[in-house]
N, C-alpha and C positions, 0 to 999 in steps of 0.2 A: 136846718139839718138836712133838708132835701138835697141841696147842692152837694153836700159832703157825700151822701149815699151814692149819687150818680158818679161822683169822681171815683169812689171805691170800685163800683161796678166796671167802669171803663178801664181802670188799672188792671183788674183781674182778667178781663177779656184780652187786653193787650199782652199780658204775660202768657196767657194760654196760646195766643197766636205766635208769639216768639218761640215758645217751646215746640209747637207743631212745625214751624219752619225749620228749626234746628234739627228736629228728628227727620224731616224729609231730606234735608241736605246730607245728614249722616247716612241715611239709608241709601241715597244715591251713590255715595262714595263706596260704601261697604258692599252693597248687594247689586244694585242695578247699574253701577258705573261702567262695568265691563261691557255689558251689552249695549248700553246707551252711548259709550264713547265712540266717536267716528272711527271706522276702520277696524274696530276690535273683532267683530264677527268675521270680517274678511280675513284677518290674521289667523283666527282659529280654523276657519274653513280651509284656508290654503295649507295650513300645517297638517290638518287631518287628510286632506287630499294628497299631499306629498307623501305621507306615511302609507296611504292606501295604494299608491303607485309603486312603492318599493316592494321588491320580491322578497318574501320570507323564505329562508332556507329551512328553518325548523324552530321549534320552541324548546326552551330548556329552563331548568331551575338553576340560577346562578350559584347556588350552594352545591349543586351536583352537576357540574358542567359536562361530565362524561355521558350523561343520560339525555337522549334527544326524543322529542315527540313531534308527530306530524300534524298536530292541531292544537289550538290554544285550550286552556283550562286551568284547573287548580293543581298545584304541585302535589304529588303523592307523598312527598318527603316532609313537607312542612306547610304551615298555613300561609300560603302566598300564591299569587297567580303566576303561571309560566310566562317567561319573557321571550319575545321574538328575537331571532338572529337574522339580520337582513343580508342579502347577497352583496350589497355595496359596502359592507363593513366587515372587518375581520379577515377571514382566511381567503376569500375569493380574490381580493386585490393584494394579497401578501401582507407583510407586517412592516411597520415603520419604526425605525430606530433613530433616536436623536443623534445629530452629527457629533456632539461632544461624547456621547456614549460609544459611537462607532470608533472614535479615536482611542477611547479607553480600552475597548475590546481588541484593538489592533486589526480592525477590519480593513482589508486591502482589496481593491478591485482589479480585474484584468479584462481585456477585450477579446472576444471570440474572433479569431482571424482565420483566413483561408490562405494556405501556402502551397507552393509546388514542392512536393517531397518525393523522394525516391521510394519505390516499393521495397521495403526492407523490414528487418526486425533485429532485436538484440539477442545475443547469446553469449555463453561462456566458453572460453577455450584455454588450452594450455600449450606452452612451448615444449617442443621435443627435439631430440637430436635428428638431424637430417640424415637418415640411414643411407641415402644415395651417395653420400660422401664418405662412407665408412671404408676403411682399408684394413686388411688382415695381414699380420706378420706371422708367417708360417715357417716351419722347418722343412727342408727338402732332403735331409739326411738323417741317419741314425747317429745319436750322440747323447750328451748330457750337458746341462747348463753349468758352465764353469763359473759364470758371473752374471747376475741379473742387475741391470742398471736401473730399471723402473722399480719403484717402491711399492705402489699399491694402485688399485683401480681409481678412476676419476682424477688421476694426476695429469696436470697440464704438461704437454710435451711440445717442444719446438721442432721444426723440420730439421733433420740431420742428427738429432739427439740419439745416443746409443740406447737400445732397449735391452738386449741380452747378448752374451758372448758364449755360444755353445762350443764345446770341444768335440771334434769329429775324428775319431780314430781311423775311419775308412779312407781319410784323405792322405794319410801318411805314405802308404805304399806307392800310389801313383806319382806323388811328388818326388819320392826317392828315386823311382825309376826314371823320371824325367831328368833329374840332376845327373844320374849315372850316364845316360845317353849323351848328355851335353858334355860331360867331362871326357867321355870316350871318343869324342869327335864324330858322333853320328851325323848322318846327313840330314838335310832339311826335311825330307819326307818322313823320316822316323820321328824327328822332333815334333813335326806337325801332327802326326798320328797320336803322339803322347799327349799333346795339348788337347786334342779332340776327346781323348779318353777322359782327361781331367774335367773338361766341360760337361761330359756326359754324367759325371759323378757329382754335378752341381757345384764344382769349385768355381767361385766367381772369377771374372777376368782380372779384376784388380789384384786378387790374391796371386794369380799366375804371373802377373807383371812383377809383383813384389818378389816372387820366387826367382824370376829371371834376373832381377836386379841384385838381390842379396845373396842368392845361392843357398838360402836357408829354408828348411821345410816349415810351412805354416799350418799349424794344427788347430788354430782357433779362427772363428769368423765373428765379426761384430755386426749384428742386425740393427739398423737405424730406422728412425721414423721418416717415412717418405713425405709426410705433411705435418703441419702444426695442428694440434687439437688436444683432445682428452682421451686418455686410455679408458675405455668403457669396460673392457674385459682384460684380465691378466690371469692366465690359466697355468702358469708354471712358477716354480721357486728355485732357488739355488740348489744345484745338484740333481735336479729332476731329469729323468730320461726323456728324450724326445725321439719322435719317429717321423718319417717322411709324411707330409700332409697335415701334421699336427699344428693347430693354431696356438701360437704363443701369446699373442695379444691382439686386441681390436682397438683401432684408433679412429675417432670421428672428429672432423673439423667443426669449428664454431662460427665460421664466416657466414654460414647460412643455417637457418633453423626451419623446422616445420612448426606451423601453428595449426593445431587440430581443434576444430570448433565442434562443440556438442550441440547439434541442432535438435530442438524438441520434435517429437514424433508428429505433433500437429502441424509443424512447419516444414516437414520433410518434402512435401510436394512443391514448396515454393523456392527451394534452393537448387541452384544449377551451377555447373562449372562456368567460370568467367565472371561471376558476380563480385563486385568490389567489396573489400573488407577493410574497415577502419577499426583498429584495435588499440587499446591502451592498457598498460600494466595496472592492475587493481590497486597496487601499493603506491604507485606514483603515476599520475595521469600525464606527466610530461614525457614519459617513455611511450611513444606512440609509433606504430608501424602501419603500413598500408600494403595491400597486395590484392591478388585475385585468386579465387578458389581454383585450384588446379584439378582436383578430382574429388568425387564423392565416394567414400569408402562403402563397400557393400555391407548390408546387414544392419539391423537395429539392435542396440544393446538390450538384453532382457532385464537388466537391473535398472538402468537409468531411463530406458525407453527413449533413447536419443540416436540420431544418425550423425555420423562423423564426416565433416568436410575438412579437407586438408589443403593448405597453401604454403608456399615457400616464402620466407621473409628474409630480408637482408639484415645481417648482423655484423657488418664489417667492423663497426666500432666496438663490438663486444659488449654492448649495453644490456643485452638480454642473456639469460642463461636457461637451459632446459628446466622445465617444471614450474615456470611462472604462470600464475593465473591471470588471464587476459579477459577484459570485457570488450566484446567485439560487436560492431554494428554492421550488419550485412545489408547492402543496398544494391538495387538493380540499376541498369543504365537508364530505364524509362522513368520519367517523373509523373507523379499523380497528384492532382489537386485534392487537398484534404482540409477539413474544417477542424481547427485545433484549439484546445483550451489548456491552460496549465494543469499538469497532473494533480497538483495539490488542491485544485478547485473541485475535484470529483469526490463525492462521498459515496463509498461503496459499502452496502450492507450485506452483500453476499447473495441477495435475491434481486436487487436492482441497484442502479447507480443514479444519483441525484446531484444536481448542480443548483446552487442558490443564485438566482438571476435578479438583477436590479431592473425592474420594469420601467415603462415610460413615465409612470407617476412617481418614480423614485422610491418605490416600496420593494421589499425583498420577498421573492417568491420562489419556492422550490420547483424544479422542473425535472421530470424523469427523462433520462437520456440513454441512448444506446451507443456503446463505445466500440471503437475499432482498435487499431494497433497503438502501441505507445512508442513515441519517438523522443529519446532523451528525456527532457523535462516536460514534454507536452503529450497530450493524449488526443487521438482522433475521435470526433463525435460524428456518428453516422446519422443520428436522428434525435430531434428534441430542441436544437438550438439553431440560430442563424447568425451569419456573419455580422459583426458590429455590436452584438449584445454585450452588456457588462455583467460579469459574473464575480462572485465573491471568491477571492483567491486565498484569503487567510481569515481566520475567525469564524468560518462557517460552522464549525462544530459547536461553538457557543450558541449560534443562532438555532442550529438544528439539535437542540438539547432534548432531553426526555420530555420536559413539559411541553415544548413546542410540538414534538411529534404527537403528543396526545391531544392537544387542544388548539394548535394554531395551524400546522401544516395541512393543506387540503388533500382531498383524495385525487388520485390521478385516474381519470376516466373510470370512476366508480371503484378504484382500488385504494385501500388504505395505505398510507405511507409506511406503516409498520409491517404490511404484508399479512395481517391477521386474516383478511378475507380470503387470501390465496391458500393459506395453509390450514385454515380452520382452527388455528390456535392463536392465542394472544401472545405477543412478545413478552418475554420475562423482564419487566421493568419494575424495580423495587419502588413501592409507594411510601411516602413519609407517613409517620404515625403521629397522632395528637392525643392529648390527655386533658381531662377536665373532671369536675365533681358535679354530681346531680342526684336527684331523688327519683326512684323508680315509680312511674305512674301506671305502667301496664306491661304485662309479660305475655307474649304469644309464642307459638312454635317458630315463627319466622323472625321475630325481633323483640326488642325491648324499647319502651318509650321512657325517656328521661325528661324531667324539667331541670336543665343543667345551667351551669354558670357560663360566662362568656369564654370564647376560645379566641385569644388574641392572635394566634398564628394564622387563623382563617378569617379574621375580622368579623367573627360572629358575635352578636350580643347574646345575653341570656335568653333562652327560649326553651320551648317544649318540642322535642324532635324524636323520631323513631329511628333506631339503628338496627341493621340486620344482624342476625346471629350466624356464625359459621356453620352451625348445625342445629337441628331441632333439640338435641339433648345437651347443648352447650350451656354452661353456667347454671347447673341445677340447684345450687344453694342460695341463689339470690331470691329476695322476697319483695312483695309490694310494700312501698313506703320506706324502704331502706335508703339511706344516704350512702352512695358508693363513689369510689374513684374508678373511672373507666378510661380505657384507651381505644382508639379506633383508627381506621385508615380508609382512604377512598377506594372503592371498587367499581366494577362496571355497572352495578345496580344500585349505587348510592354509597353509603358509608357503612362499613362492617366493623363490628366489635372485635377487639383483640383480647381484652381482659376486663373483668369486672370484679372489684374488690371492695367489700364493705369498709366504711370509715368508722373507726372506733370513736365513740363519743367520749369526751373528757368527763371524768367523774367530778361532780359538783361538791 
């Protein structure tokens, strides 16, 4: 029996040893393996050292990204520690957009270029009649209009076309006297004196020649257009009395026109006679004219605050007509080197101008720029960019959305992109609202604490959280322990309640 006892004792000891060895190995794997594994401590130390070398911009609660803190600690909004935001991530280096998403957003890039351009600017002008070509058809005698050939103002008239035929009673006696002397065989001196008297009475030479040839008194005269053009004024009608010096019609040619450019008051000091003008009809860009400013008209309009510059343009082909709106570019003889970007790449907020730049790391970063003049489809950049940089030419408004303005875009030299720091007021950006159901745990003058359900729109799990009230006397009817349906929105100091309504329990 003794050997059997010893065998049992040995078996028990062996089992205990096996169990102890297994426990040791299990403990090594679960607890001590990390510290005992070669290189494990080095990895942890290097990771901690790398994080300690990174510059922390600020701490924040991921649930309330708009609120920033200058030191670590516990979030005042919910039961969790504040998270650091490092300088080498997020806004400082811009944002990164997947190439496939860039294609979906229609993002297109352009290069900042430097070009030699002429000092100039754009302005609006209108074509007008060239008054230097105007001719006046006047009466030199007393009489009345026997027949008016022109119908109405703005009628096109060719050179030599009859305008009016006045009847002149005062011409009858001198002509009768001339014919009587001629029939009576008067000498040349008397006939010459009679002709001189008729000329003094404004009887035309061709009418006197007709009188000599036919021997019949001419009591009518036909007034004809000396040039081709348009009748801009017609001041008589059939049967109207006329007097010496009275204007019957005004005729202006169309072979040349005036282009009168309205120069903004701010540009008045930059325009001078001799500057080159390239203008196009706003309704058809193929109708283009070029010329040089002939003169600057004195005075600035009190209504439009513009200075008028006038030039003469050729219209031999009659492709233009007075009154056309022309888009003109005025340029000087001297060229100036300018840094240019497409005009569509510039985001102008009214307080500042921003361009989205693709940096060397391939990330998109907003840059505040100072703009110069606009040239056609490009805009001059005076400060903020350099030649060769890539800028976003389309799709930048999707990148520069309201959310990005609030949480992604950086500050420019201590200034907020929204300009709230400059004006002392926040920009009016509508914030989305959210809803959920919860139980009221605490009510104070500043806020209400709920143990609420998950909010899927914000990826929130069910939790207990305090929401601020819009006012101390807001929601006076709510009570502790009530189950309510409430809505809220994000504000500068966390999340603010919009409505709190009790949930009616179903009758059992």
